[in-house]
Structure formats: C-alpha cells, structure tokens
C-alpha positions in Angstrom: -77.6 6.3 -20.8 -80.0 4.9 -18.3 -81.3 2.3 -20.7 -77.7 1.0 -21.4 -77.2 0.7 -17.6 -80.5 -1.2 -17.1 -79.7 -3.4 -20.1 -76.7 -4.6 -18.2 -78.8 -5.4 -15.2 -77.5 -2.5 -13.0 -79.1 0.6 -11.4 -78.2 4.3 -11.9 -78.6 7.1 -9.4 -78.0 10.8 -10.3 -75.9 12.8 -7.8 -77.4 16.3 -7.2 -75.1 19.1 -6.1 -74.2 22.7 -6.5 -70.7 24.4 -6.2 -71.3 27.6 -4.3 -67.9 29.2 -3.4 -66.1 26.0 -4.9 -66.9 27.3 -8.4 -64.3 29.3 -10.3 -65.5 33.0 -10.7 -63.6 33.5 -14.0 -65.6 30.6 -15.6 -68.9 31.8 -14.2 -68.0 35.3 -15.7 -67.7 33.8 -19.2 -71.3 32.5 -18.9 -72.7 35.7 -17.2 -73.3 33.9 -13.9 -72.7 35.3 -10.4 -70.4 33.8 -7.9 -72.6 33.0 -5.0 -72.3 30.9 -1.9 -73.8 30.3 1.6 -72.0 33.5 2.9 -69.6 36.0 1.6 -66.5 34.0 2.7 -63.9 33.1 0.0 -61.5 30.4 -0.5 -57.7 31.2 -0.6 -57.3 29.9 -4.2 -60.2 31.9 -5.7 -59.7 35.4 -7.2 -62.6 36.9 -5.5 -65.2 36.5 -2.6 -68.6 35.1 -3.4 -71.9 37.0 -2.7 -74.1 35.5 0.0 -77.3 34.1 -1.4 -80.5 35.9 -0.5 -83.3 34.1 1.1 -85.4 34.2 -2.0 -82.4 32.6 -4.0 -82.0 29.9 -1.4 -85.6 29.0 -1.9 -85.0 29.0 -5.7 -82.2 26.5 -5.2 -84.6 24.4 -3.1 -87.1 24.2 -5.9 -84.3 23.6 -8.5 -83.0 20.5 -6.5 -86.6 19.1 -6.6 -86.9 19.9 -10.2 -83.5 18.1 -11.0 -84.6 15.1 -9.0 -88.0 15.0 -11.0 -86.2 15.3 -14.3 -83.7 12.5 -13.4 -86.4 10.0 -12.5 -88.3 11.1 -15.7 -85.0 10.3 -17.6 -85.0 6.8 -16.2 -82.8 7.1 -13.3 -83.6 4.7 -10.4 -83.0 7.4 -7.7 -81.1 10.4 -6.8 -78.4 11.2 -4.3 -78.1 14.6 -2.7 -74.4 15.6 -2.3 -74.0 17.4 1.0 -70.1 17.1 1.5 -66.8 18.1 0.3 -67.3 21.8 0.7 -69.9 22.3 -1.9 -73.0 24.4 -1.5 -75.1 22.4 0.9 -72.0 21.8 3.1 -71.1 25.4 3.0 -74.4 26.0 4.8 -73.8 23.2 7.3 -70.3 24.3 8.4 -69.9 27.0 10.9 -66.6 28.2 9.3 -68.3 28.9 6.0 -71.7 30.1 7.2 -71.8 33.2 9.4 -75.2 34.2 8.3 -77.5 36.1 10.8 -80.8 34.9 9.4 -82.8 31.7 9.5 -80.0 29.9 7.6 -77.1 30.6 9.8 -75.9 30.6 13.4 -77.4 27.8 15.3 -77.2 24.1 14.2 -81.0 24.3 13.6 -80.6 27.2 11.3 -77.5 25.7 9.5 -79.2 22.4 8.6 -82.4 24.2 7.4 -81.2 24.5 3.8 -80.2 20.8 3.5 -83.4 19.8 5.2 -85.5 21.8 2.8 -83.7 20.4 -0.1 -84.3 16.8 1.0 -88.1 17.7 1.5 -88.2 19.1 -2.1 -86.4 16.1 -3.6 -88.5 13.5 -1.8 -91.7 15.3 -2.7 -90.6 15.6 -6.4 -89.8 12.0 -6.8 -92.5 10.8 -4.4 -90.5 9.3 -2.4 -64.0 21.7 8.8 -65.9 22.9 11.5 -64.8 22.5 15.1 -66.9 19.5 15.8 -69.2 18.6 12.9 -70.7 15.5 14.6 -73.6 17.3 16.5 -74.6 19.1 13.3 -74.7 16.1 11.1 -76.3 13.8 13.8 -79.0 16.4 14.0 -79.5 16.5 10.3 -79.6 12.8 9.9 -82.0 12.4 12.8 -84.2 15.1 11.3 -84.2 13.5 7.8 -84.6 10.0 9.2 -87.6 10.9 11.3 -89.4 12.5 8.4 -88.3 10.1 5.6 -87.5 6.6 7.2 -87.9 4.9 3.8 -85.1 6.7 2.0 -83.0 4.1 0.1 -79.8 4.9 2.0 -77.5 7.5 3.4 -73.9 8.0 2.1 -71.3 8.8 4.6 -67.7 10.1 4.0 -65.2 9.1 6.6 -62.8 12.0 7.7 -59.5 11.4 5.9 -57.7 14.7 6.0 -55.9 15.9 2.8 -57.7 15.1 -0.5 -54.8 12.9 -1.8 -54.6 11.0 1.4 -55.6 7.4 1.6 -55.0 7.0 5.3 -57.1 8.6 8.0 -55.4 11.6 9.7 -58.4 12.5 11.8 -59.4 10.8 15.0 -63.0 11.0 14.3 -65.7 8.5 13.4 -69.0 8.5 11.6 -70.3 5.5 13.7 -72.7 7.8 15.7 -74.2 9.0 12.6 -74.4 5.6 10.9 -76.0 4.0 14.0 -79.0 6.3 13.5 -79.8 4.4 10.3 -78.3 0.9 10.7 -79.3 -1.8 10.0 -81.1 0.1 7.1 -78.6 0.8 4.2 -75.6 3.0 4.9 -72.9 3.6 2.4 -69.5 4.3 3.7 -66.8 6.0 1.6 -63.3 7.4 1.6 -60.0 5.6 2.0 -61.2 2.0 1.7 -59.1 -0.7 0.0 -60.3 -4.1 -1.0 -59.6 -5.8 2.4 -60.9 -3.0 4.6 -64.1 -2.7 2.5 -64.8 -6.3 2.8 -64.3 -6.2 6.6 -66.5 -3.1 6.8 -69.3 -4.7 4.9 -69.0 -7.9 6.9 -69.0 -6.3 10.3 -71.4 -3.6 9.8 -73.8 -5.1 7.3 -73.0 -1.9 5.4 -72.2 -0.9 1.8 -69.0 0.5 0.7 -68.4 3.0 -2.2 -65.3 3.9 -4.1 -64.6 7.3 -5.6 -61.0 8.0 -6.4 -60.1 4.4 -7.2 -62.9 4.3 -9.7 -61.4 7.5 -11.5 -58.3 5.6 -12.3 -59.8 2.2 -12.7 -62.8 2.0 -15.1 -62.9 -1.8 -14.6 -62.7 -1.4 -10.7 -65.4 -4.2 -10.0 -63.3 -6.7 -12.1 -60.1 -5.6 -10.3 -61.7 -5.9 -6.9 -63.3 -9.2 -7.5 -60.0 -10.7 -8.9 -57.8 -8.8 -6.3 -55.8 -7.2 -9.1 -53.4 -4.3 -8.8 -55.0 -0.8 -9.0 -54.0 2.2 -11.1 -53.3 5.3 -9.1 -55.2 8.5 -9.9 -53.3 11.1 -11.8 -54.0 14.0 -9.4 -52.2 16.6 -11.5 -54.9 16.0 -14.3 -57.8 15.0 -12.2 -60.1 17.8 -13.3 -58.5 19.3 -16.4 -56.1 17.6 -18.7 -53.3 19.5 -20.7 -54.5 21.9 -23.2 -55.6 20.0 -26.3 -55.6 16.7 -24.4 -58.8 16.5 -22.4 -58.6 12.7 -22.3 -55.4 12.7 -20.0 -56.3 11.9 -16.5 -59.9 11.1 -17.7 -60.3 8.3 -20.3 -56.7 7.2 -20.7 -56.5 4.8 -18.0 -55.9 1.2 -19.2 -58.0 -1.7 -18.2 -56.3 -4.6 -16.3 -54.8 -7.5 -18.2 -56.6 -10.6 -17.1 
C-alpha cells in the first residue's frame, strides 16, 4: 500500500488510536477481549460499563503506541498521527467527564494530560522523531508537546461542531488559542469545512485543511474540489456497517463524479 501511494507521488501517514469505552463490548467478548477505558464510566448506547485501566495497563498502552509507530515507519509510512479526539481512549483520559480517576492519570489537568503526553513521547522516541471548558486542558497539552518536540510535522485540530452529522458549528468556541501555539508551523484544521471556507482558511491562516466525512462519500474528492463539482452526501445510516450481506453499501459504492 505504501509503495502504491509513493508511486503516485503522494505521502501516507498512519493514524494511531484506541477505542476505550467507544468499543462494542459484545464484539470484544467474541474475541475474548476486555472492555476497558480511562475510567469505569459507560456510554448510554453500550450494554455494559467498561473497567478502568490499571496503571500497568496504561503503561502497556504507551508502549504499544510506540511499537505501532515503529512498525508503521518500517512498513513505509512517511509518518504517524496520534488520534486524541472524538471520545476515543486518549480523549477519554483528557476529558473530565470521562475521567474521574484518583491516581496520577486523573483529576487535575496535569494528570489528565499525562497519558497523551507519555504516548507522544513513546511515539516520537520510536520513530526518532465534552468537558466544561476543554481549552485550558488542550492548550496545556499542546504547549507541553510543543516545548518538548518543536519539530513535529504538524498538529491536527478539530473545530467544535456539535452533533456528528452537523456541517455547521453549533458551539461558540474556537481552536485559535491552541493553533496559535504552533503557527506559523503547520497546523491542520478539520471539521465542517466546505471548498470555499477551506480555501479562505488556508489563505488567511497559512494553514492546512483536512476533510473527513466528505472523503467518505467522495473517493475522488481532490478532483471534485479542484473543479468545484457537486459532492455526494455521506450515507450516515451505513457509515460503519452496511446491511447484512452487503458490506459495500456506504463504503465502496459511492460513484465518482462525471467530468
């Protein structure tokens, strides 16, 4: 895969993440895996409550992130991206609503950013290279990472957009204070951008803009953006799983644009 990407003159980064409480316990059971998270705080649409990771298990995760990064580079990837958003495991440690731990990994901002900080350290060394107000936590995290690893390729920020299927911001918050810690070094902005707003963002901030959901429904998204063509809309009902016997639905059945 990496060779094919490089043959086309592009680069490929591997995104590293872990599910934590976002996993489905019934699927984990089938594989004899435990349902674990930052803390024993469940989600309303899950059938059970996860078990809080022990400190030794947290350290194992830190090592596994580093090993995954090493393997990605060995496989030909140009870099790795650590996914610390969207309510997955790292984000569960960062958010005060999903982390009520009473040890070195919970409570204060300093403690809640510890796991992500250690994961970044592990990854960098391996490759040689909804809370009430999340901004102070993430500003502290980015400042810590930036001071220790100023030569990281970029940071990737998701703008607060409210419901997952929304394309318009419903939250009066901005990531500008976080982005300004890194700018003018590369910062990737993501979530809710359309062609015109992405161009404006890149022109005014000297930033990069990433597309997630539009790419799911438009495998030829770069061509569509370049030529200002109409975009397919994501099939949210089949975003993760197609109908039984038809895994291609909502995955590989989107049609390319007629040019």
